[in-house]
Phi, psi and omega in degrees: 000144179227139177284129185266338182222168175092188185289337180258023181307132179088355181256165177279143178287159177285166178299319179298320179295321178296315179298318178298317180296318179295320179294319179295317179297315180299319180297317179296320179293319184293323185250019185300321180295318179295321179295315179298318179296317179297319178295318179295317179297319180294319178297318178296320179297317179295319179296318180296324181290333185260009177290143175292144182280000000 
């Protein structure tokens, strides 16, 4: 693995960075359905808020 952006661009990430990235990915996978539902609910709320009276 190589870091693509930032001050450490072109270098290998630390072990801690790899673990953080894996944990973040796992969290997104675990709660992906809840996140999608929340986004859909928020979009519906915004549409309802912007309807003409």
